Every structure is written in structure tokens, then in C-alpha cells.
N, C-alpha and C positions, 0 to 999 in steps of 0.2 A: 561501563562505557560512558565517557564524559565528552560527548561530541556536541558542537553547536549545530544549529540548523543547516548552515551552508555545508558543513562537512558531511552531514547525513544525506543531503541532496546530491552531493558529489559522488556518493557511493552507488547511486542508482545507475545501472548500465543496461544494455540491451538484453542481458540475461536475467534481469530482475523481474520477479513476479510480485505484484502488490496485492495483498488480500486485506479487505476491511470487513469487520463483523460488527453488527449492531445488535447486542443482546438485550437492550433496554426496551425494544418493541414487543408488542403482544406476540407477534410472529417474528422469530429471529430472522435477520436478513444478512446475507453475505454477498460480496462481490469480488471478483478477481479481475485484474487488469494488468496490461504490460506497462513498460516504462513510459509509453506515449499516451497512456490513458485509454487504450482500446480494450473494451470488455471481452472476456472469454465466456 
């Protein structure tokens, strides 16, 4: 996939779930949020 940043952002819809994981911490941390930034 050869997308630029604006094309990636344009793909986010109301059906998109964003998941971020930080495995570099002593305790691994994960967060899930919807396209508006509201956490689950």
C-alpha cells in the first residue's frame, strides 16, 4: 500500500476502530478508540 497521509486519513469512517499498542513499556499498554477519539 503506497498511500500518503491524507489518503490514509480519508479512509477513516464512522465504522473505523483505531487500536494503539505500546509494547516498549515495562507493562504493555493498549487503547481502542473510535474515529472521533472517544475511548472504549
